[in-house]
Structure formats: structure tokens, C-alpha cells
C-alpha positions as CSV (number, residue, x, y, z in Angstrom):
1,M,23.8,-5.2,-49.8
2,P,20.7,-4.9,-52.1
3,D,19.2,-0.9,-51.8
4,G,16.5,-0.6,-49.2
5,E,17.9,-3.2,-47.1
6,P,17.9,-3.2,-44.1
7,E,21.8,-3.8,-42.1
8,P,21.6,-3.5,-37.9
9,V,24.5,-2.0,-36.4
10,F,25.1,-2.2,-32.1
11,R,26.9,0.7,-30.9
12,R,27.0,0.5,-27.2
13,G,24.3,-1.1,-26.2
14,N,21.2,1.0,-28.1
15,V,20.7,-1.4,-31.5
16,S,20.2,0.2,-34.5
17,T,19.6,0.4,-38.1
18,V,20.9,1.9,-41.2
19,H,19.5,2.2,-44.8
20,R,20.6,2.4,-47.9
21,N,18.7,4.3,-50.3
22,P,18.8,4.3,-54.1
23,R,21.8,6.5,-54.9
24,G,23.6,5.1,-51.7
25,D,23.5,7.4,-48.8
26,R,23.6,5.9,-45.7
27,S,20.7,7.1,-43.4
28,V,20.5,5.4,-39.6
29,K,17.4,5.4,-38.0
30,V,17.4,4.2,-34.4
31,I,14.7,1.4,-34.1
32,A,15.8,-0.3,-30.4
33,S,17.5,0.9,-27.7
34,S,18.6,-1.3,-24.4
35,Q,16.4,1.5,-23.0
36,V,13.4,0.9,-24.7
37,A,14.1,-2.9,-24.0
38,R,14.2,-2.2,-20.6
39,R,10.9,-0.3,-20.1
40,D,9.3,-2.8,-22.7
41,A,10.3,-5.8,-20.3
42,F,9.7,-3.3,-17.0
43,T,6.3,-2.8,-17.4
44,G,5.5,-4.6,-21.2
45,T,3.5,-2.8,-23.9
46,L,-0.1,-0.9,-23.0
47,G,-1.6,-3.5,-24.9
48,T,-0.4,-6.6,-23.1
49,T,-0.7,-4.6,-19.5
50,L,-4.0,-2.4,-19.8
51,T,-6.4,-5.4,-19.8
52,L,-10.1,-4.7,-18.2
53,P,-9.4,-5.3,-14.6
54,M,-6.0,-3.5,-15.2
55,A,-7.9,-0.2,-16.5
56,A,-10.6,-0.6,-14.4
57,L,-8.5,-0.7,-11.2
58,S,-6.2,2.5,-12.3
59,L,-9.7,4.3,-12.6
60,Y,-10.3,3.8,-9.0
61,L,-6.6,4.5,-8.3
62,F,-7.3,7.4,-9.3
63,V,-10.6,8.3,-8.2
64,V,-9.4,7.7,-4.7
65,H,-6.7,10.1,-5.0
66,S,-8.1,12.6,-7.0
67,Y,-11.7,12.9,-5.8
68,R,-12.4,14.3,-9.2
69,L,-14.8,11.6,-10.9
70,P,-17.7,9.5,-8.7
71,L,-16.8,6.4,-10.3
72,G,-15.4,4.2,-7.7
73,W,-19.0,2.1,-8.8
74,V,-18.2,2.0,-12.0
75,G,-14.1,0.7,-11.3
76,A,-15.1,-1.7,-8.6
77,L,-18.0,-3.0,-10.4
78,A,-15.5,-3.4,-14.6
79,G,-13.0,-4.3,-12.4
80,L,-15.2,-7.3,-10.9
81,I,-16.4,-8.3,-14.8
82,G,-12.7,-8.0,-16.1
83,V,-11.9,-10.8,-13.3
84,L,-14.9,-13.4,-13.4
85,L,-14.3,-13.4,-17.3
86,Q,-10.3,-14.3,-16.5
87,R,-9.8,-18.0,-16.3
88,R,-9.0,-18.6,-13.0
89,V,-9.7,-16.1,-9.9
90,R,-7.7,-16.2,-6.7
91,F,-9.1,-16.1,-3.3
92,P,-5.9,-16.3,-1.2
93,A,-6.3,-16.7,2.6
94,P,-5.8,-13.4,3.5
95,L,-8.9,-12.5,1.3
96,L,-11.7,-14.8,3.1
97,W,-10.2,-13.2,6.6
98,V,-11.6,-9.5,4.9
99,G,-14.8,-11.6,4.1
100,A,-15.2,-13.5,6.9
101,Y,-14.9,-9.9,8.9
102,L,-17.5,-8.2,6.2
103,I,-19.5,-11.6,7.4
104,W,-19.3,-10.9,10.8
105,A,-19.7,-6.7,11.3
106,T,-22.8,-7.6,8.6
107,L,-23.9,-9.9,11.5
108,T,-23.3,-7.4,14.2
109,A,-25.3,-4.5,12.8
110,L,-28.9,-6.7,13.8
111,Q,-28.4,-5.7,16.9
112,S,-26.5,-1.8,16.6
113,P,-27.5,1.1,18.8
114,Y,-26.6,2.5,14.7
115,P,-28.5,0.4,12.5
116,N,-28.5,3.2,9.4
117,E,-25.0,4.6,10.2
118,V,-23.6,1.0,10.2
119,Q,-25.6,-0.3,7.2
120,T,-24.1,3.1,5.6
121,N,-20.4,2.6,6.5
122,L,-20.4,-1.6,5.7
123,I,-21.6,-1.0,2.0
124,A,-18.8,1.4,1.6
125,F,-16.5,-1.6,2.5
126,S,-18.1,-4.1,1.1
127,K,-16.9,-2.3,-2.0
128,V,-13.3,-1.9,-0.7
129,W,-13.0,-6.0,-0.2
130,L,-14.5,-6.0,-4.1
131,I,-11.4,-3.7,-4.6
132,F,-9.2,-5.9,-3.0
133,L,-9.9,-9.0,-4.8
134,I,-9.8,-6.9,-8.0
135,G,-5.9,-6.3,-6.9
136,I,-4.8,-9.6,-6.0
137,N,-6.2,-10.9,-9.1
138,A,-6.0,-8.1,-12.0
139,P,-2.0,-8.2,-12.4
140,R,-1.1,-11.1,-14.3
141,T,2.4,-11.1,-15.1
142,K,5.2,-9.0,-13.4
143,P,4.9,-6.3,-16.3
144,Q,1.7,-5.3,-15.4
145,W,2.1,-5.5,-11.7
146,N,5.1,-3.1,-12.3
147,Y,2.8,-0.9,-14.2
148,L,0.7,-0.9,-11.2
149,L,3.5,0.0,-8.9
150,L,4.2,2.7,-11.0
151,I,0.8,4.3,-11.8
152,W,0.2,4.3,-7.9
153,L,3.2,6.1,-7.0
154,A,2.6,9.1,-10.0
155,L,-1.0,9.1,-8.9
156,Y,-0.1,10.0,-4.8
157,A,3.0,12.5,-6.3
158,L,0.3,13.9,-8.1
159,F,-2.1,14.5,-5.7
160,P,-1.4,14.4,-1.9
161,I,1.9,15.1,-2.3
162,R,1.8,17.4,-4.5
163,G,-1.4,19.2,-2.1
164,I,1.0,18.8,0.8
165,L,3.9,21.0,-0.8
166,F,1.7,23.1,-2.1
167,N,0.3,24.1,1.5
168,F,3.5,24.6,3.5
169,V,4.9,26.9,0.5
170,A,1.5,28.7,1.0
171,G,1.5,28.6,4.4
172,I,-1.7,27.0,4.7
173,T,-2.1,24.6,8.3
174,T,-4.9,23.0,10.2
175,A,-4.0,23.9,13.7
176,G,-0.7,24.5,12.5
177,R,0.2,21.4,10.8
178,Y,-0.1,20.4,7.1
179,S,-2.0,17.9,5.4
180,W,-3.9,17.5,2.5
181,N,-7.9,17.5,1.3
182,F,-10.2,14.5,1.5
183,A,-8.4,11.6,2.9
184,W,-5.9,13.0,4.3
185,E,-7.4,15.7,5.9
186,N,-6.2,14.6,9.1
187,P,-2.0,15.5,9.7
188,N,-2.0,11.8,11.5
189,D,-4.2,9.8,8.8
190,F,-1.6,11.5,6.7
191,A,1.4,10.0,8.0
192,L,0.2,6.6,8.2
193,I,-1.4,6.7,4.5
194,T,1.9,7.6,3.3
195,L,3.9,5.8,5.1
196,P,4.0,2.5,3.3
197,M,4.4,4.4,0.1
198,L,7.7,5.0,0.8
199,G,8.3,0.8,0.3
200,L,6.5,1.0,-3.0
201,C,9.4,3.7,-3.7
202,V,12.4,1.1,-2.8
203,A,10.3,-2.0,-4.0
204,I,11.4,-0.3,-7.5
205,L,14.6,0.0,-6.7
206,H,14.8,-3.8,-5.7
207,G,14.1,-4.4,-9.4
208,T,15.8,-3.3,-12.7
209,P,13.1,-0.5,-13.7
210,P,14.9,2.0,-16.2
211,K,16.2,4.8,-15.4
212,W,13.2,7.3,-14.9
213,A,11.9,5.0,-12.7
214,R,14.6,4.1,-10.6
215,A,15.5,8.7,-10.6
216,G,11.3,8.7,-9.7
217,A,11.9,6.2,-6.9
218,V,15.1,8.0,-5.1
219,G,13.2,11.4,-5.7
220,G,9.9,9.6,-4.2
221,A,12.2,8.7,-0.9
222,I,13.7,11.8,-0.5
223,I,10.4,13.8,-0.7
224,L,7.5,11.1,1.3
225,P,9.7,11.3,4.9
226,M,10.0,15.0,4.3
227,S,5.8,15.3,3.9
228,I,5.3,12.4,6.7
229,M,7.7,15.4,8.8
230,L,5.6,17.9,7.5
231,T,2.7,16.8,8.9
232,Q,3.9,16.6,12.3
233,S,2.2,13.3,13.4
234,R,4.3,12.2,16.5
235,G,3.3,8.1,15.6
236,G,3.8,8.9,11.7
237,I,7.3,10.1,12.9
238,L,7.8,6.5,15.0
239,A,7.1,4.9,12.1
240,L,8.7,6.8,9.9
241,A,12.0,5.9,12.2
242,T,11.4,2.2,12.3
243,V,10.5,2.5,8.1
244,G,13.4,3.6,7.0
245,T,15.5,1.5,10.0
246,M,14.6,-1.4,8.7
247,L,14.6,-0.7,4.9
248,F,18.4,0.4,5.1
249,L,18.8,-3.3,6.3
250,Q,16.9,-4.4,3.8
251,H,19.2,-3.7,1.3
252,R,21.6,-4.6,-1.0
253,R,23.6,-1.8,-1.5
254,R,24.4,-0.1,2.4
255,A,26.9,2.4,0.8
256,Q,24.6,3.8,-1.7
257,T,21.4,3.5,0.8
258,M,23.4,5.4,3.4
259,I,24.1,8.2,1.0
260,L,20.8,8.9,0.3
261,V,19.8,8.3,4.0
262,L,22.1,11.1,4.7
263,I,20.4,13.0,2.0
264,A,17.0,12.8,3.2
265,I,18.1,13.8,6.7
266,G,19.6,16.9,5.3
267,T,16.5,17.7,3.4
268,L,14.0,17.1,6.5
269,A,16.5,19.1,8.7
270,V,16.2,22.3,6.5
271,T,12.6,21.8,5.3
272,A,11.0,20.7,8.3
273,P,9.4,23.2,10.5
274,V,10.5,23.5,14.5
275,A,7.4,23.3,15.8
276,V,8.6,19.5,14.8
277,W,10.8,19.1,17.2
278,S,8.5,20.5,19.9
279,R,6.2,18.6,19.3
280,M,8.5,15.2,19.9
281,T,10.9,16.9,22.7
282,K,7.0,17.3,24.5
283,L,6.8,14.0,23.7
284,A,9.8,12.1,25.6
285,S,8.8,14.2,29.0
286,A,5.0,13.5,28.6
287,D,3.2,11.2,31.1
288,T,-0.3,10.6,32.0
289,S,-0.5,13.1,35.1
290,N,1.1,16.5,32.5
291,L,-0.1,15.6,29.2
292,G,-3.0,18.9,29.4
293,E,0.1,21.1,30.6
294,L,2.5,19.9,27.8
295,D,0.0,18.7,24.6
296,S,-3.7,19.0,24.3
297,S,-3.6,17.3,21.3
298,A,-2.0,14.5,23.7
299,E,-4.9,15.0,26.6
300,Q,-7.3,14.6,24.3
301,R,-6.4,11.8,22.6
302,F,-5.9,10.0,26.1
303,E,-9.1,10.7,26.7
304,I,-10.8,9.3,23.7
305,W,-8.5,6.2,24.2
306,K,-10.1,6.0,27.8
307,I,-13.9,6.2,26.4
308,A,-12.9,3.4,23.6
309,A,-12.2,1.2,26.3
310,A,-14.9,2.0,27.7
311,V,-16.6,1.4,24.5
312,S,-15.0,-1.7,24.3
313,R,-15.6,-3.0,27.6
314,D,-19.0,-2.6,27.5
315,N,-19.9,-4.5,23.8
316,I,-17.3,-7.1,24.3
317,L,-18.4,-9.5,22.4
318,F,-21.0,-7.9,19.0
319,G,-19.8,-4.2,19.6
320,V,-21.5,-1.0,18.4
321,G,-21.3,-1.5,15.4
322,F,-19.5,-1.4,11.5
323,G,-18.4,2.3,11.3
324,A,-20.6,3.6,14.5
325,Y,-17.8,4.7,17.1
326,A,-18.3,7.8,16.7
327,N,-22.0,7.6,18.1
328,A,-20.7,6.0,20.7
329,N,-18.2,8.4,21.9
330,A,-20.7,11.0,21.4
331,A,-23.4,9.3,23.6
332,Y,-20.5,8.2,26.2
333,A,-19.6,11.7,26.6
334,R,-22.3,13.2,27.7
335,T,-23.2,10.7,29.9
336,R,-19.6,9.7,31.7
337,K,-17.5,11.5,33.5
338,F,-14.7,12.2,30.6
339,G,-12.3,15.2,29.9
340,S,-14.6,17.5,28.2
341,L,-12.1,17.1,25.4
342,A,-13.3,14.1,24.1
343,R,-16.9,15.1,23.6
344,G,-18.8,15.0,20.0
345,H,-18.6,12.3,17.3
346,R,-14.7,12.0,17.5
347,S,-13.2,8.7,16.0
348,A,-11.1,6.4,18.6
349,H,-7.8,7.7,16.8
350,N,-6.4,3.9,17.4
351,S,-7.3,1.6,14.9
352,Y,-7.4,-1.6,17.1
353,L,-10.0,0.3,19.3
354,T,-11.2,0.9,16.5
355,L,-11.9,-2.6,15.4
356,L,-12.6,-3.9,19.3
357,A,-14.8,-1.1,19.6
358,E,-17.5,-1.5,16.9
359,T,-17.4,-5.5,15.7
360,G,-15.7,-6.8,19.0
361,V,-13.1,-9.2,20.1
362,V,-14.1,-11.5,17.0
363,G,-13.9,-9.1,14.6
364,L,-10.4,-7.8,16.4
365,F,-9.2,-11.4,16.0
366,L,-10.5,-12.2,12.1
367,F,-8.6,-8.9,11.4
368,I,-5.9,-10.3,13.3
369,A,-5.9,-13.2,11.2
370,F,-5.9,-11.1,8.0
371,L,-2.5,-9.5,9.0
372,V,-1.3,-12.6,9.7
373,S,-1.9,-15.0,6.8
374,L,-0.7,-12.3,5.0
375,F,3.0,-12.0,5.9
376,R,2.7,-15.7,6.9
377,M,1.8,-16.2,3.2
378,A,4.7,-13.4,1.9
379,L,7.3,-14.4,4.2
380,T,6.8,-18.3,2.7
381,R,7.1,-17.0,-0.6
382,A,9.9,-14.3,-0.1
383,R,11.9,-17.9,1.0
384,E,11.1,-20.1,-2.0
385,L,12.4,-16.9,-4.2
386,D,15.6,-16.3,-2.3
387,E,17.8,-18.8,-4.8
388,G,16.0,-17.8,-7.5
389,D,14.8,-14.4,-7.9
390,P,16.2,-12.3,-5.1
391,S,15.7,-9.3,-6.0
392,T,11.9,-10.4,-6.0
393,A,12.0,-11.6,-2.8
394,R,13.5,-8.4,-1.7
395,Q,10.7,-6.7,-2.6
396,L,8.3,-8.5,-1.0
397,R,10.2,-7.6,2.2
398,V,10.5,-3.9,1.9
399,L,6.6,-4.3,1.0
400,L,5.9,-6.1,3.9
401,V,8.6,-3.3,5.8
402,G,5.9,-0.7,4.7
403,I,2.6,-2.6,6.1
404,L,4.5,-3.0,9.4
405,G,5.1,1.2,9.6
406,F,1.3,1.2,8.7
407,L,0.0,-1.1,11.4
408,Q,2.7,1.0,13.7
409,A,1.4,4.2,13.0
410,A,-2.3,2.7,13.3
411,I,-2.0,3.1,16.9
412,F,-2.3,7.2,16.5
413,G,-5.3,6.6,13.7
414,S,-8.2,5.2,12.4
415,V,-7.5,4.7,8.5
416,F,-8.4,0.5,8.5
417,D,-12.0,0.9,7.1
418,T,-10.7,2.3,3.9
419,A,-8.8,0.9,0.9
420,F,-5.1,1.9,1.3
421,L,-4.5,-1.3,3.8
422,F,-6.0,-3.3,1.0
423,L,-4.7,-2.3,-1.5
424,H,-1.3,-2.8,-0.7
425,A,-1.7,-6.2,0.4
426,A,-3.4,-7.3,-2.9
427,L,0.1,-5.9,-4.6
428,I,1.9,-8.1,-2.6
429,I,-0.3,-11.1,-2.7
430,S,-0.2,-9.9,-6.7
431,L,3.7,-10.2,-6.3
432,A,3.8,-13.7,-4.7
433,N,1.6,-14.7,-7.3
434,V,3.1,-13.4,-10.6
435,S,6.6,-14.1,-9.1
436,Q,6.4,-18.0,-8.9
437,P,9.2,-19.7,-8.6
438,S,8.4,-22.9,-10.4
439,A,5.6,-24.6,-12.1
440,G,5.0,-27.1,-9.7
441,R,4.5,-25.5,-6.5
442,L,1.5,-23.9,-4.7
443,E,0.0,-20.9,-6.8
444,V,-0.7,-18.8,-3.6
445,G,-4.5,-18.5,-3.4
446,N,-5.6,-21.5,-5.2
447,S,-7.3,-24.3,-3.8
448,Y,-5.4,-26.9,-5.3
449,R,-2.1,-28.2,-6.3
450,R,-0.8,-29.0,-9.5
451,R,0.2,-32.8,-10.3
452,R,4.2,-33.4,-11.3
453,R,4.4,-35.8,-14.4
454,P,7.3,-38.0,-14.0
455,V,10.4,-36.6,-16.1
456,Y,12.2,-39.8,-17.7
457,Q,15.8,-38.9,-19.2
458,G,16.6,-41.5,-21.5
459,R,15.3,-44.7,-22.5
460,A,16.8,-46.7,-19.5
461,A,14.8,-44.4,-17.5
462,S,11.5,-45.4,-18.3
463,P,10.0,-48.7,-15.8
464,R,8.3,-50.6,-19.0
465,L,12.1,-50.7,-20.1
466,Q,13.8,-51.6,-17.6
């Protein structure tokens, strides 16, 4: 072989190149390996992955998790421009249902007794709808989708999870319970928002990630449940049990999953505060007649639910206005015979009661229609992929399990007006879009069906020759 000519060498799956210098010495330079190839196949190269919509969505994720830069609208507008510059923009049914809900909420604002509050919240929710649109359309390939999954988990670990673990080590609590700041300041909301992230970790394990991504996902599958336990949120812990059971049944390697579950249970048993088990024991023995004796938090929530039910009955069609429940709670608590624990500007601590009280029965119907269309779309695509791409089919199902946990825990929290549920929904819809079972099938979110051309095999099959 001539001097300086590269000679390929293969050893244990690693692709190396041997260079000969003029003196005849051999110097080996590894230019690629199976790990590099797997990484590139999983997340792609930076130039092909980080398009304008993807960069804008990454910026938005950084903003809503760190609260370091007031650039949420910048990310939303940049992402919208990038999406509109793409060849095709998808408008799937879940996005349209949320858009219908936004229109209805805008119409109900005309008769709301709290117009200023409603206007501010509608503007914020309009940004959430834009982010939903961007999240659906930004990932156009599976590597881009994998990149989005990894960047989201990395940001969640860097900010909320790091924050609650620091507070746990430092002994910084909120009424004896651990949480973080901003959207995660309420322990119940922290647990609620964290539940679907567990589905993201398991979704990575169902794919073919590089070793470092798999190790991070395994670590997340252990640390995320521990963080939920630290919040002492009874609704979150019950939903965690539901999610854990369903994820175990979904996993294809039951023995490895059982080992992981045992490690997680052991970690929780060692690290969870004693107050966690005390709160769960009180929940098991509580009823409406002795709530005040057992737990003031449960008694307060029960009183707030009674106010939310009264607000909903009195405003069953239009509600009191999007984002205005806290004002209605304060007004009702002053004028009617409710417990003193429920007085003030408080949330309903129940997302479904909040929807009904703020936008009426029509708003609740539109939101449920959004959820039904999301599950129907994802499950239909998962069944289509069971034969040709079973790993992606399992990913779709475990992501839906995370959403189910979120919806169960939402009975004890009010976070449907934030971006997190819609970001998860966008992740599911975009995965369904980038994982097409065949070129002739209807693409999720498009309003037309590709026409299949007849394929003639051989001259005898041609109608002109018969």
C-alpha cells in the first residue's frame, strides 16, 4: 500500500484507520466507532438537528425551567417563524381542540367579572398554544425528536431536580415539605409536573440510545420517584404507584425492570422522610367527618373544593373567566358559609374543577376532547407500528402512561394552564409523525391522504399489454 494511504482496520466493532508515514511506522487514529455511530444515529449531527424551530424550542425549554432570561416570547416567535418557513405545517386534531378551547375562553371573557385578570391569562395561554404548535412541527426526524427528549430531561435535572435535592440536603422546607421555586414552588405541583418526566426516561430505555444516555435514563428513573416522595404529595404518590405499575407492564425486559424497581424502592425507603409515611397513613384513615383532626391540609382542600363546586354551579355555561378562579374563590369565601381555611385568593387544587369553574361546561368538554383525540391518535399509531417498529410503539405507550399519571395527579393540582402538559402532548404527536409506518399512510395532522400509485411487476402486469 502506498505511503500515507489509509488502511481500514476493524477491531471489536470499532472502525479504525491505520496511517503509514514515509518511514514505515504505523500510527493508528480512531476516526469512528460503534459508539459514535450510535450517537449520530440517535441524535444526529448538530447541523442537521438544530434547525431554527428546534433551537427556538430549546431556548423556550431553558427559559421555563431556569427562569434566568425573560425570553419566552422570543423563543415562541422565533419558533413560529421557523415553522412557517418549513414546507409543511401540521395542524393535528389535539392542536385544533386546544385552539377551540382558547377561542371559547376568549369569548367567555366578555362576560367575566374579572376582565383584567382574564386578559392577562389569555395572553399567556396564547403563547402556550404557539409553543404547542412549534413542538408538534419542530422535530422532523427521529434524531431531532431524540435530541429534544434529551435536552428536556437534562434541563429538568439541572434545575427542578437539582433544586429539590439541594433543599433536601440543606433542610429547606415549605410547611415541612420539599419543593423548589417558580412553577415547582407548590409541592403538589412539583409532583404533578415531574410524573410525565418519568415516562420520558423510560421512553429512552425503549429506544437504542448510546451508553451515556441509557445510564442517565436509568438514573432519572430512580431519582424522579425519590423527588416525588420528597414532596409528600399524596396525590402524586398515588399517581406514581399507578405509573410505576403500568410502566413495568409495558417494559419488554421484566427481569431488568424488576431489579430497577427494587433499587428504586430501596432508595425511597432509605431517603424518604418519616412524614411521607405519616401523611399516607392519615389519608387511609380519613373521611369528611374527621379531616380537621387528622390533617389540616386535607381539610383545607375539601373546603376549597366545595367553593369550586359552588362557583361551577352558579356559572355552569360560561364560567367566571379563564385564570380568574382565585378571585372568585376569595369572593365566595367572604359571602358564603365556608370554612375559614378556604378564604383568600386560592386555586381550586383540582384541574377539572378549575376548568369547569373558569370556562364552564363547554370549556371542560373542549379540553376533554383534546385529551381523547391525543390518546386516540397515539394509540392508533402505536398499533400501526407494532409490527414494523415495536420500540417506537412502546415509546408512544409509555409516554401516554406518563400523561395518565399527570391527569390522575391533576385531581389535586391546578396546572392545566401551564405549558408542561402541552409540551408532553407535542412530544407524543411529533413522535407519531416522525415514525411513519409506510409512505402511503395518512400523516398525523395533515388534512389530505397521499394517493398510492399502482405498482406493476413485470410486463405482463401492465394493463396496456394484456
